[in-house]
C-alpha positions in Angstrom: 29.5 4.2 9.9 26.1 5.1 11.2 22.9 6.0 9.3 20.7 5.8 12.3 22.1 2.3 12.6 25.7 1.1 12.7 27.5 -0.5 9.7 30.9 -1.9 9.8 33.4 -2.7 7.1 33.8 -6.5 6.9 37.1 -8.3 6.7 38.7 -7.5 3.3 37.6 -3.9 3.3 35.2 -4.2 0.3 31.8 -4.6 1.9 29.7 -2.9 4.4 27.9 -5.0 7.0 24.2 -5.1 7.3 22.8 -2.2 9.4 22.3 -3.1 13.1 21.6 -1.5 16.4 24.9 -0.4 18.0 25.8 -2.2 21.2 28.0 -0.1 23.4 30.1 -1.0 26.4 28.9 0.9 29.5 32.4 2.1 30.4 32.7 3.8 27.0 29.8 6.2 27.9 31.4 6.9 31.3 34.7 7.7 29.6 33.0 9.9 27.0 31.3 11.8 29.8 34.8 12.3 31.5 36.3 13.5 28.2 33.5 16.1 27.8 33.9 17.2 31.4 37.7 17.7 31.2 38.4 18.3 27.5 38.2 21.3 25.3 34.7 22.5 24.4 34.0 25.1 21.8 30.3 26.1 21.3 29.1 28.3 18.4 32.6 28.5 16.9 33.0 30.8 13.9 35.1 29.0 11.3 35.0 28.3 7.6 37.6 25.5 7.1 38.7 22.4 8.8 42.3 23.8 9.3 40.9 26.9 11.1 38.8 24.6 13.3 41.8 22.5 14.3 44.0 25.6 15.0 41.3 27.0 17.3 40.7 23.7 19.0 44.4 23.2 19.7 44.9 26.8 20.9 41.8 26.7 23.1 43.2 24.2 25.6 43.5 25.0 29.3 46.9 26.1 30.5 47.5 22.9 32.5 46.8 20.8 29.5 48.3 23.0 26.8 50.4 21.1 24.2 54.0 22.1 23.2 54.2 23.9 19.9 56.0 21.0 18.3 53.3 18.6 19.3 50.6 20.9 18.1 52.2 21.1 14.7 52.5 17.3 14.4 48.9 16.9 15.7 47.7 19.5 13.1 49.5 17.7 10.3 48.0 14.4 11.4 44.4 15.6 11.6 44.7 17.4 8.2 45.6 14.1 6.4 42.9 12.9 3.9 40.8 10.1 5.3 40.5 6.9 3.4 36.8 6.4 2.6 35.1 3.1 1.9 32.7 4.0 -1.0 29.5 2.1 -1.6 30.1 0.4 -4.9 27.6 -1.1 -7.3 27.7 -4.6 -8.6 29.2 -3.6 -11.9 32.0 -1.7 -10.1 32.8 -4.8 -8.0 32.8 -7.0 -11.1 35.1 -4.6 -12.9 37.6 -4.7 -10.0 37.8 -8.5 -9.8 41.1 -8.4 -11.5 42.6 -6.2 -8.8 44.4 -7.8 -5.9 42.3 -8.0 -2.8 45.4 -7.9 -0.5 45.9 -4.5 0.8 48.1 -3.3 3.6 46.6 -2.0 6.8 46.0 1.7 6.5 47.5 4.1 9.0 44.3 6.0 8.8 41.2 3.8 8.6 37.9 4.5 6.8 35.7 7.4 7.6 32.1 6.3 8.2 29.2 8.7 8.1 26.1 8.4 10.2 22.9 10.4 9.5 19.8 11.0 11.5 17.0 13.3 10.6 15.5 14.9 13.6 11.7 15.4 13.8 11.0 19.0 14.6 14.4 20.2 13.5 15.0 22.1 10.3 18.0 20.0 9.4 19.2 16.5 10.0 22.5 15.2 11.3 25.3 13.2 9.6 28.3 11.9 11.6 31.6 10.6 10.4 34.1 8.6 12.4 37.8 8.4 11.7 40.0 6.0 13.7 43.8 6.5 13.9 46.1 3.6 14.6 49.7 2.8 14.3 52.9 4.9 14.7 52.7 8.3 13.3 56.3 8.4 12.3 56.2 4.9 10.9 54.2 5.6 7.8 55.9 4.9 4.5 53.4 6.3 2.1 53.1 10.0 1.4 49.5 11.1 2.1 47.6 14.1 0.8 46.0 16.7 2.9 42.2 17.3 3.1 41.1 19.3 0.1 39.2 22.5 0.6 36.7 21.5 -2.1 34.8 18.3 -2.4 36.4 15.6 -4.4 34.9 14.0 -7.5 34.4 10.8 -5.6 32.3 12.6 -3.0 30.1 14.2 -5.7 29.6 10.9 -7.5 29.0 8.9 -4.4 25.8 6.9 -4.7 25.5 6.9 -1.0 24.2 10.4 -1.0 20.8 9.2 -2.2 20.3 7.9 1.3 20.5 11.4 2.8 17.4 13.5 3.1 17.6 17.1 1.8 18.8 19.5 4.4 21.0 17.0 6.3 24.1 18.1 8.1 27.3 16.2 8.9 29.3 15.7 12.1 32.7 14.1 12.4 34.3 12.0 15.1 38.1 11.4 15.0 39.6 9.0 17.6 42.7 6.9 17.8 46.1 6.1 19.2 49.0 8.5 18.6 52.5 7.5 19.9 53.9 11.0 20.3 51.2 12.1 22.8 51.8 11.4 26.5 48.2 12.2 27.6 44.9 12.2 25.8 43.6 15.2 23.9 39.8 15.6 23.7 37.8 18.4 22.0 34.1 18.9 21.3 33.3 21.6 18.7 30.0 23.0 17.5 30.0 25.5 14.7 27.7 28.5 14.8 26.8 27.8 11.1 27.2 24.6 9.3 29.9 24.8 6.6 31.3 22.4 4.0 34.7 21.0 5.1 35.9 20.0 1.7 36.9 16.3 1.3 36.6 15.4 5.0 33.2 13.6 4.8 32.3 10.6 2.7 29.7 12.7 0.9 29.6 16.4 0.5 27.4 17.8 3.2 27.7 20.9 5.5 29.2 20.1 8.9 28.3 21.4 12.4 29.6 19.0 15.1 33.2 17.6 15.5 34.6 15.4 18.3 38.3 14.6 18.6 39.9 12.1 21.0 43.6 11.2 20.5 46.0 9.7 23.1 48.9 7.4 23.8 48.6 3.7 22.8 48.5 2.5 26.4 44.7 3.3 26.6 42.8 0.9 24.4 39.2 2.3 24.5 39.5 5.1 22.0 37.5 3.2 19.4 34.6 2.4 21.7 34.5 6.0 23.0 34.3 7.2 19.4 31.4 4.7 18.7 29.7 6.0 21.8 30.0 9.6 20.6 28.7 8.7 17.1 25.8 6.8 18.6 24.9 9.8 20.8 25.0 12.1 17.9 22.5 9.9 16.0 20.1 9.9 19.0 17.3 12.4 18.5 17.1 13.7 22.0 20.9 14.1 22.5 21.2 15.8 19.1 18.6 18.3 20.3 20.4 18.9 23.5 23.7 19.3 21.7 22.2 21.9 19.3 20.7 23.9 22.2 23.5 23.6 24.7 24.9 26.9 25.9 27.4 25.5 28.5 29.3 22.4 29.2 26.8 21.4 31.8 24.0 21.3 29.2 25.9 18.7 27.2 26.6 16.6 30.2 22.9 16.7 31.1 22.2 15.4 27.6 24.4 12.4 28.3 22.8 11.9 31.7 19.4 11.8 30.1 20.7 9.2 27.6 22.0 7.1 30.5 18.6 7.3 32.2 17.0 5.6 29.3 19.8 3.1 28.9 18.9 -0.6 29.1 21.7 -3.0 30.1 21.9 -6.6 28.7 23.6 -9.1 31.1 26.9 -10.3 29.6 26.2 -14.0 30.4 22.9 -14.0 28.6 23.9 -12.3 25.4 26.7 -12.5 22.9 28.2 -9.0 22.3 29.2 -10.0 18.8 25.6 -10.6 17.8 24.3 -7.9 15.5 20.8 -6.8 16.6 18.6 -6.1 13.5 16.9 -2.8 13.3 13.3 -2.8 14.6 10.4 -2.2 12.2 9.1 0.8 14.2 11.0 3.3 16.4 9.5 5.2 19.3 9.0 8.8 18.6 11.0 11.4 20.6 7.7 12.7 22.0 6.9 9.4 23.6 10.4 9.1 25.0 10.2 12.4 26.7 6.7 11.7 28.1 7.5 8.2 29.3 6.5 7.3 32.8 9.0 6.5 35.5 9.8 2.8 35.8 7.9 2.5 39.1 4.7 4.0 37.5 4.6 2.0 34.3 1.9 -0.7 34.2 3.3 -4.2 34.3 0.0 -6.1 34.0 -2.6 -6.2 31.4 -5.5 -4.6 33.3 -5.0 -1.0 32.3 -7.8 -0.2 29.9 -7.1 3.5 29.4 -4.1 3.2 27.1 -5.8 0.5 25.1 -8.8 2.8 24.6 -6.5 5.6 23.3 -4.9 3.3 20.9 -8.2 1.8 19.7 -9.5 5.3 18.9 -6.4 6.5 17.2 -7.6 5.3 13.8 -11.0 7.1 13.8 -11.7 10.5 12.4 -14.5 11.3 14.8 -12.7 14.2 16.5 -12.2 16.1 13.3 -14.0 19.3 12.5 -15.7 17.6 9.4 -18.3 16.1 11.7 -19.0 19.0 14.0 -22.4 20.6 13.7 -22.7 24.2 12.8 -26.4 24.6 13.7 -27.3 26.1 10.3 -29.0 24.7 7.2 -26.4 23.2 4.9 -23.7 24.5 7.3 -21.7 21.3 7.1 -22.0 21.2 3.3 -20.7 24.8 2.9 -17.8 24.0 5.2 -17.0 20.9 3.1 -17.0 23.0 0.0 -14.7 25.7 1.5 -12.3 23.0 2.8 -12.1 21.1 -0.5 -12.0 24.2 -2.8 -8.5 25.2 -1.7 -7.2 21.7 -2.7 -9.1 21.5 -6.0 -6.1 22.6 -8.2 -3.7 20.3 -6.4 -6.1 17.4 -6.9 -5.0 17.4 -10.6 -1.4 18.4 -10.2 -0.7 15.8 -7.6 -1.8 13.1 -10.0 1.3 13.6 -12.3 3.1 10.5 -11.1 3.6 7.1 -12.6 1.9 5.5 -9.6 -1.4 7.0 -10.7 -1.1 5.2 -14.1 -0.8 1.9 -12.3 -3.8 2.7 -10.1 -5.9 3.7 -13.2 -5.2 0.4 -15.1 -5.8 -1.7 -11.9 -9.0 -0.1 -10.8 -10.3 0.1 -14.4 -10.1 -3.6 -14.9 -11.6 -4.3 -11.5 -14.5 -1.8 -12.2 -15.1 -3.3 -15.6 -15.4 -6.8 -14.1 -17.6 -5.5 -11.3 -19.9 -3.8 -13.8 -20.2 -6.9 -15.9 -21.0 -9.0 -12.9 -23.6 -6.7 -11.4 -25.0 -5.9 -14.8 -25.6 -9.6 -15.5 -27.3 -10.1 -12.2 -29.4 -7.0 -12.6 -30.5 -8.2 -16.1 -31.6 -11.6 -14.6 -33.4 -9.8 -11.8 -35.2 -7.2 -13.9 -35.9 -9.0 -17.2 -33.0 -7.0 -18.8 -34.7 -3.7 -18.0 -31.2 -3.0 -16.6 -28.4 -5.0 -18.1 -24.6 -4.9 -18.7 -24.7 -1.9 -21.0 -26.8 0.1 -18.5 -24.3 -0.9 -15.8 -21.4 0.3 -18.0 -22.9 3.6 -18.8 -24.2 4.2 -15.3 -20.9 3.4 -13.7 -19.0 5.7 -16.1 -21.4 8.6 -15.7 -22.0 8.4 -11.9 -18.3 7.7 -11.2 -17.1 10.6 -13.4 -19.4 13.1 -11.8 -18.7 11.9 -8.3 -14.9 12.1 -8.8 -15.2 15.6 -10.3 -17.3 17.2 -7.5 -17.2 14.9 -4.4 -15.4 15.6 -1.1 -13.4 12.4 -1.2 -12.5 11.6 -4.8 -10.6 8.5 -3.9 -14.0 6.8 -3.4 -15.1 4.5 -6.2 -18.9 4.2 -6.9 -20.5 0.8 -7.7 -23.7 -1.2 -7.5 -23.9 -3.1 -4.2 -25.6 -6.2 -3.0 -28.4 -4.6 -1.0 -29.3 -2.4 -3.9 -29.4 -5.5 -6.1 -31.8 -7.2 -3.6 -34.0 -4.1 -3.6 -34.2 -4.0 -7.4 -35.2 -7.7 -7.5 -37.9 -7.2 -4.9 -39.2 -4.0 -6.6 -39.4 -5.7 -10.0 -41.3 -8.7 -8.5 -43.7 -6.3 -6.8 -44.3 -4.4 -10.0 -45.0 -7.5 -12.0 -47.4 -8.8 -9.4 -49.4 -5.6 -9.2 -49.2 -4.7 -12.9 -47.1 -1.6 -12.4 -44.5 -0.2 -14.7 -41.2 -1.0 -13.1 -39.0 1.8 -14.4 -41.7 4.5 -13.7 -42.2 3.2 -10.2 -38.4 3.1 -9.7 -38.2 6.7 -11.0 -40.4 8.0 -8.2 -38.6 6.1 -5.6 -35.3 7.5 -6.8 -36.7 11.1 -6.7 -37.9 10.6 -3.2 -34.6 9.2 -2.1 -32.8 12.2 -3.6 -35.1 14.5 -1.7 -34.6 12.7 1.6 -30.8 12.7 0.9 -30.8 16.5 0.4 -32.8 16.9 3.6 -30.2 14.8 5.5 -27.4 17.0 4.1 -29.3 20.2 5.1 -29.8 19.0 8.7 -26.2 17.8 9.0 -27.3 14.2 9.7 -23.8 13.0 8.8 -22.6 14.0 12.2 -24.1 10.7 13.4 -21.1 9.1 11.8 -19.1 10.0 14.9 -21.0 7.2 16.7 -19.7 4.5 14.4 -17.2 2.5 16.4 -14.3 0.2 15.4 -16.7 -2.7 16.0 -19.1 -1.4 13.3 -16.4 -0.5 10.8 -14.6 -3.8 11.1 -17.9 -5.8 10.8 -18.9 -4.0 7.7 -15.5 -4.2 6.1 -15.1 -7.9 6.9 -18.6 -8.6 5.5 -17.9 -6.8 2.2 -14.4 -8.5 1.9 -15.9 -11.9 2.5 -18.5 -11.3 -0.2 -15.7 -10.5 -2.7 -13.9 -13.7 -1.7 -17.0 -15.8 -1.8 -18.2 -14.4 -5.2 -14.9 -14.9 -6.8 -14.7 -18.5 -5.7 -18.4 -19.1 -6.6 -17.8 -17.8 -10.1 -14.8 -20.1 -10.5 -16.8 -23.1 -9.3 -19.5 -22.4 -11.8 -17.0 -23.0 -14.6 -17.4 -26.7 -13.9 -20.9 -26.4 -15.2 -20.1 -24.4 -18.3 -17.0 -26.4 -19.0 -17.6 -29.8 -17.4 -14.8 -32.2 -16.4 -15.2 -35.7 -17.8 -14.7 -37.7 -14.6 -15.5 -41.0 -16.4 -12.7 -40.6 -18.9 -10.4 -43.6 -19.0 -7.2 -43.6 -21.0 -7.7 -47.3 -21.9 -11.1 -46.6 -23.4 -9.9 -43.9 -25.8 -10.9 -45.9 -28.8 -14.6 -45.9 -27.8 -14.9 -42.1 -27.4 -16.4 -40.2 -30.3 -18.8 -37.4 -31.2 -20.9 -37.5 -34.3 -23.3 -35.1 -36.1 -26.8 -36.4 -36.7 -28.5 -34.8 -39.7 -31.7 -36.9 -39.5 -33.9 -34.0 -40.5 -32.0 -33.2 -43.7 -31.4 -36.6 -45.2 -33.7 -39.7 -45.2 -30.8 -42.1 -44.4 -29.2 -41.2 -41.1 -25.8 -39.9 -41.9 -23.4 -39.8 -39.0 -20.1 -38.1 -39.6 -17.3 -37.7 -37.2 -16.7 -34.0 -36.5 -13.2 -32.7 -36.7 -11.5 -29.4 -36.1 -10.4 -29.0 -39.7 -13.4 -28.4 -41.9 -13.1 -27.6 -45.7 -15.7 -25.4 -47.5 -19.0 -27.2 -47.3 -20.9 -28.2 -50.5 -24.5 -27.0 -51.0 -27.0 -29.3 -49.3 -30.2 -30.1 -51.2 -33.4 -31.8 -50.1 -33.6 -35.5 -51.0 -36.7 -34.8 -53.1 -34.7 -32.6 -55.5 -32.7 -34.0 -58.4 -29.2 -33.5 -56.9 -29.2 -36.1 -54.2 -25.7 -37.5 -54.8 -24.5 -36.7 -51.3 -22.4 -39.2 -49.3 -21.4 -39.3 -45.6 -18.0 -38.0 -46.4 -19.4 -34.6 -47.5 -20.2 -33.9 -43.8 -16.9 -35.0 -42.3 -15.8 -31.3 -42.0 -18.8 -30.1 -40.0 -17.8 -28.4 -36.7 -20.0 -28.4 -33.6 -21.3 -24.9 -34.5 -22.0 -25.8 -38.1 -23.8 -29.0 -37.1 -26.1 -27.3 -34.7 -26.6 -24.4 -37.2 -27.9 -26.8 -39.8 -30.5 -28.4 -37.5 -28.4 -31.4 -36.5 -27.6 -32.6 -33.0 -24.5 -34.3 -31.5 -24.3 -38.0 -30.6 -21.5 -39.7 -28.8 -19.8 -40.2 -25.4 -17.4 -37.3 -25.6 -19.7 -34.5 -27.0 -19.8 -32.7 -23.7 -16.1 -33.1 -22.9 -14.2 -29.8 -22.7 -10.5 -30.6 -22.3 -8.4 -28.7 -19.7 -10.5 -25.4 -19.7 -11.6 -25.8 -16.1 -8.2 -26.8 -14.9 -6.3 -24.0 -16.7 -9.0 -21.5 -15.5 -8.3 -22.5 -11.9 -4.6 -22.3 -12.5 -5.0 -18.8 -14.0 -7.2 -17.8 -11.0 -4.8 -19.0 -8.4 -1.7 -17.8 -10.3 -3.1 -14.3 -10.7 -3.8 -14.1 -6.9 -0.3 -15.4 -6.1 1.3 -13.0 -8.6 -0.5 -10.0 -7.1 0.4 -11.0 -3.6 4.0 -11.7 -4.3 4.7 -8.7 -6.5 3.0 -6.4 -3.9 5.4 -7.7 -1.3 8.3 -7.3 -3.6 8.5 -3.6 -2.6 9.9 -4.7 0.8 12.1 -7.5 -0.5 15.9 -7.5 -0.5 16.4 -8.0 -4.2 17.2 -5.3 -6.8 17.6 -1.5 -6.2 14.9 0.4 -4.4 13.7 2.1 -7.6 13.0 -1.3 -9.3 11.2 -2.6 -6.2 9.0 0.5 -6.0 8.2 0.2 -9.7 7.3 -3.4 -9.5 5.2 -2.8 -6.3 3.3 0.0 -8.0 2.5 -2.0 -11.1 2.1 -5.4 -9.3 -1.5 -6.0 -10.3 -1.0 -4.9 -13.9 2.1 -7.1 -14.2 0.2 -10.1 -12.7 -2.7 -9.6 -15.2 -0.3 -9.3 -18.2 1.6 -12.4 -17.1 -1.6 -14.5 -16.7 -2.9 -13.2 -20.1 0.4 -14.2 -21.7 0.2 -17.7 -20.2 -3.4 -18.0 -21.5 -2.4 -16.8 -25.0 0.5 -19.2 -25.2 -1.7 -22.2 -24.2 -4.4 -21.2 -26.6 -7.3 -22.8 -24.8 -10.8 -21.4 -25.1 -11.1 -20.0 -21.5 -14.0 -17.7 -20.8 -13.0 -14.2 -21.8 -14.1 -10.6 -20.8 -17.0 -9.6 -23.1 -18.3 -6.0 -23.1 -21.2 -4.6 -25.0 -20.3 -3.4 -28.5 -23.5 -1.4 -29.3 -25.1 1.6 -27.6 -28.7 0.4 -27.3 -30.8 -0.6 -24.3 -30.5 -4.2 -23.3 -34.3 -4.6 -23.4 -35.7 -3.2 -26.7 -39.0 -2.4 -25.0 -37.5 0.5 -23.0 -35.9 3.8 -24.0 -33.1 5.9 -22.5 -35.6 8.3 -20.8 -38.2 7.2 -18.2 -41.3 9.4 -18.1 -42.8 10.1 -14.7 -46.5 9.8 -15.7 -48.5 7.6 -18.1 -48.0 4.0 -17.3 -48.9 3.9 -13.6 -51.8 5.4 -11.5 -51.2 8.9 -10.1 -51.1 7.8 -6.5 -47.9 5.8 -7.2 -45.8 9.0 -6.9 -47.0 9.3 -3.3 -46.8 5.7 -2.3 -43.2 5.6 -3.6 -42.2 7.6 -0.5 -42.6 4.5 1.7 -40.0 2.3 0.0 -37.9 5.4 -0.6 -37.4 5.8 3.2 -35.9 2.3 3.3 -33.6 3.0 0.4 -32.5 6.3 1.9 -31.4 4.5 5.1 -29.7 1.9 3.0 -27.8 4.5 0.9 -26.9 6.6 3.9 -25.5 3.8 6.0 -23.7 2.2 3.1 -22.2 5.5 1.9 -21.2 6.8 5.3 -19.7 3.6 6.8 -17.5 3.4 3.7 -16.6 7.1 4.1 -15.6 6.5 7.7 -13.3 3.6 6.8 -11.6 5.5 4.0 -11.0 8.6 6.1 -9.3 6.9 9.0 -6.4 8.7 10.6 -4.0 5.9 9.9 -4.2 6.8 6.2 -2.8 10.2 6.9 -5.0 12.1 4.5 -4.1 15.8 4.4 -6.9 17.3 2.4 -9.8 16.4 4.7 -13.0 14.6 4.3 -16.3 15.7 2.8 -19.1 13.6 4.4 -21.9 16.1 3.6 -20.6 16.8 0.1 -20.3 13.1 -0.8 -23.9 12.4 0.4 -25.2 15.3 -1.7 -23.4 14.0 -4.8 -24.8 10.5 -4.3 -28.3 11.9 -3.8 -28.3 14.1 -6.9 -26.9 11.2 -9.0 -30.0 9.3 -7.9 -32.1 11.7 -9.9 -30.1 11.3 -13.1 -29.8 7.5 -12.9 -33.5 7.1 -12.1 -34.6 9.3 -15.0 -32.4 7.4 -17.5 -33.2 4.0 -16.0 -29.6 3.3 -15.0 -28.5 1.4 -11.8 -28.2 3.2 -8.5 -24.7 3.7 -7.2 -23.1 4.1 -3.8 -19.5 3.8 -2.4 -17.9 0.4 -2.9 -15.8 -0.3 0.2 -13.4 -3.0 -1.2 -12.7 -1.3 -4.5 -12.2 2.1 -2.8 -9.7 0.5 -0.3 -7.9 -1.1 -3.3 -7.8 2.3 -5.0 -6.2 3.9 -1.9 -3.8 1.0 -1.4 -2.5 1.5 -5.0 -1.8 5.2 -4.2 0.2 4.7 -1.0 3.2 7.1 -0.7 6.4 6.1 1.1 9.6 8.0 1.9 11.9 8.2 -1.1 15.1 8.2 1.0 15.7 6.0 4.1 18.8 5.0 6.0 20.1 1.5 5.6 18.1 -0.8 7.9 15.3 1.8 8.2 12.0 0.8 6.7 10.5 3.3 4.3 8.0 5.5 6.2 4.3 5.6 5.1 3.7 9.2 4.2 0.0 9.0 3.3 -2.1 8.6 0.2 -1.6 10.4 -3.1 -4.8 12.4 -2.9 -6.1 13.5 -6.3 -9.0 13.2 -8.6 -7.4 12.3 -11.9 -7.1 8.6 -11.4 -10.8 8.2 -10.6 -11.7 10.4 -13.6 -9.5 8.4 -15.9 -11.0 5.1 -14.7 -14.5 6.2 -15.5 -13.6 7.8 -18.8 -12.1 4.4 -19.8 -15.3 2.8 -18.6 -17.3 5.0 -21.0 -15.1 4.1 -24.0 -14.9 0.4 -23.1 -17.6 -0.2 -25.7 -15.1 0.7 -28.4 -12.3 -1.3 -26.8 -14.1 -4.7 -27.0 -11.6 -6.1 -29.5 -8.8 -5.6 -27.0 -10.7 -6.5 -23.8 -11.9 -9.8 -25.2 -8.4 -11.3 -24.8 -8.5 -11.0 -21.0 -9.6 -14.2 -19.4 -12.3 -13.9 -16.7 -10.5 -16.2 -14.3 -7.7 -13.7 -14.2 -10.0 -10.9 -13.1 -11.6 -13.2 -10.6 -8.1 -13.7 -9.1 -7.8 -10.0 -8.8 -11.1 -9.9 -7.0 -9.8 -12.5 -4.6 -6.7 -10.5 -4.0 -8.7 -7.4 -3.2 -10.9 -9.2 -0.8 -8.0 -10.9 1.0 -6.1 -7.6 1.2 -9.0 -5.7 2.6 -9.7 -8.5 5.1 -6.1 -8.5 6.3 -6.2 -4.7 6.8 -8.5 -4.9 9.8 -7.6 -5.7 13.4 -10.3 -8.4 13.5 -8.1 -10.8 11.6 -5.2 -10.3 14.0 -7.5 -11.2 16.9 -8.9 -14.2 15.1 -5.4 -15.5 14.7 -4.9 -15.0 18.5 -7.7 -17.5 19.1 -5.6 -20.2 17.5 -2.3 -19.4 19.1 -0.9 -20.5 22.5 -0.1 -17.6 24.7 3.6 -18.1 24.5 3.5 -17.8 20.7 1.3 -14.7 20.5 2.9 -11.5 19.1 3.7 -8.6 21.3 0.7 -6.5 20.3 0.0 -3.1 22.0 -3.5 -3.9 23.2 -2.4 -7.3 24.7 -0.2 -5.3 27.2 -3.2 -3.4 28.5 -6.3 -5.6 28.0 -6.8 -9.0 29.6 -6.6 -11.8 27.0 -10.1 -13.2 28.0 -11.6 -9.7 27.2 -9.9 -9.7 23.8 -11.2 -13.2 23.0 -14.7 -12.3 24.2 -14.8 -9.2 22.0 -13.6 -11.2 19.0 -16.1 -14.0 19.5 -19.0 -11.5 19.8 -17.8 -9.7 16.6 -17.6 -13.1 14.8 -21.1 -14.0 15.9 -22.5 -10.7 14.6 -20.6 -11.2 11.4 -22.2 -14.6 10.9 -25.6 -13.1 11.6 -25.0 -10.5 9.0 -23.9 -13.2 6.5 -27.1 -15.1 7.1 -29.2 -12.0 6.8 -27.6 -10.9 3.5 -28.2 -14.4 2.0 -32.0 -14.0 2.4 -34.6 -11.5 1.0 -34.1 -9.4 4.1 -30.6 -8.4 2.8 -31.9 -4.9 2.0 -31.9 -4.0 5.7 -28.4 -5.3 6.5 -26.7 -1.9 6.5 -29.2 -0.9 9.3 -28.2 -4.1 11.2 -24.6 -3.2 10.9 
């Protein structure tokens, strides 16, 4: 059978082979062309049953080839016999049939194998079926039933129908040896309207094409001719020619066009029994029809035009989103009109289990990111902005942005350049005795004003000048920052939970830790601390009457109790924390490997496709749950996720509203415009570069972008976050890419051997809204979140950084630098661009990336988006 690719029944008749590219003998195509030239051909035949089709095909022969009435009756009876199908059985069905004898006699009528091919541009697909007749017609010993006019129960229950796309049609090919015929009989039939032919096909589908070739046993090529016909009918271009053919010559021209594209493998250099695996990507029919003649195709690697076309295929710069209207706010109004028509579907399209997986995944990532940046902001601003402000700001800004933005798949977050600016601004305010929050409020108001002016003048059209070089450099830098920060956080655990490198097993008797209560008792009492501590007796000063305490009274003191009573620890093992650093690194690496492995499980060979998709969609959540379970079983005190439990400012000296006047001189509101220009450039570049990356054509977004609307939302949010003293937010590249990756859509049905097709991204607003609603209520979920180890979330950060880094072409070209030419993959741009030019481009890009890394590590990091 064929479903785009050929499958054969293996010896024993119980198992279909793996799908493979059909390899045809050249003579079979020539013989097929001869059959179509000389045989019966009925185009646009009106018939409603298989018997009516057979009767018209046998009566429509030319006079010189007309069969005798007796032969026609025998041939009709033969063709109307019920074919023996080879159903696709599940594992449970095969196990249930183990008791049956596997020895079965050779059938007079072999299996019937369907082949399906959905044609792009056609309203319906095609499904072929091949029947092969062998043996003597009069030698059969078993009575056989005729084809039923209605589908059989086996057809309706056939699991194989799940592989067929809705709207597919069937075609049937019947070939074989018949002893009572003296010369071959060939017929090609195309019905005017597709009709159901009862139990003829393996699955119940309407049929349109039929091909019959029967003849005497002296000719041994019937089977190969039938394979050639089935292969042609699964070819997109020939199928189109067969549907549109009006005369016999049109069908022959379709075969000639197929032969023109034929590639011959030399017999001495290839084993015909080898099964060629299906390719990962098939050329589109449009490219096949527009292919250059062989003498005009470039054979070298010096043609730069094709490479340039391919390089620009992933950019959205040609879309109408970035075309200037010449009117104030013209681009914004066009964005609103474009997105308004999709607003309802932005919620209905989210009703899918995949969105639940994306919500949980991005929520945990966003929580970790808010805690990380909140802690760093607290250190940089003396807790004027801390973890709680980071939580509330992320929840509010993200919710509003997802509700009204032009690209709701974007996730807002604090970024490194903003953090650097906050640190510099706080230091400047302290040095010049200015109120930090009031100074910051005026800068935020100016930034919002400048942002609205950029929207009004359609400045976002400058995005069209961002090239792949810029996008890849920015995405690589942000990805490397995620990878570096996750590794840095893990290495810092060695300070919080030090490893006792001097530990020796032979010296275990000399290791101890005691509690010194010198301040409480005149004699120095040292008691060995243990994990099991009974209720402590009341402790009195030695000057009082009850001074009958002995050292054993303090044998139950824990480390916390000892330090709480004013004592201090003495001993060689007081700073030893067993196994915490090791298990933290194991959880970190295990989570990363779990995420990577389960994501790839979607394309594995194990389990049904539904199970693979479910595991792939919930890969990150399953990895987090598995790592948390391991941590809970071991019971070690690994660092856990801690979220604020009270709704009050981190610094008690500040309130929730920042007033514009009172603490600073009046001229501060005017001077603030100078740093606001720098922040505006930073916000604009950071926001728009991320927007360009997210709206690439390769993501197949259907609802359009909203560059002007997104910038307006970010600018207006600057007002609210500045007035409330919350952090400033802009699009987070890596988290947004992870959000889109978790919402990838693939074709639900695919032929065996065919890889699922990427259909685009599940574009909706509900997942982002749910993430930020959960962020807002995280304060009340602290008892649950405290069981998640931080190393697990750092492992997710590492997975996000590596995934985003591998998604850009730069990494492919970096690998080429380390490969000998003979081992390099057959990439499209290597066919058209000289290798030295590719390496030069890569080296320049790496040098610029290194310069950006050095720049972001200094106080000049605030200008790094401009340098990009």
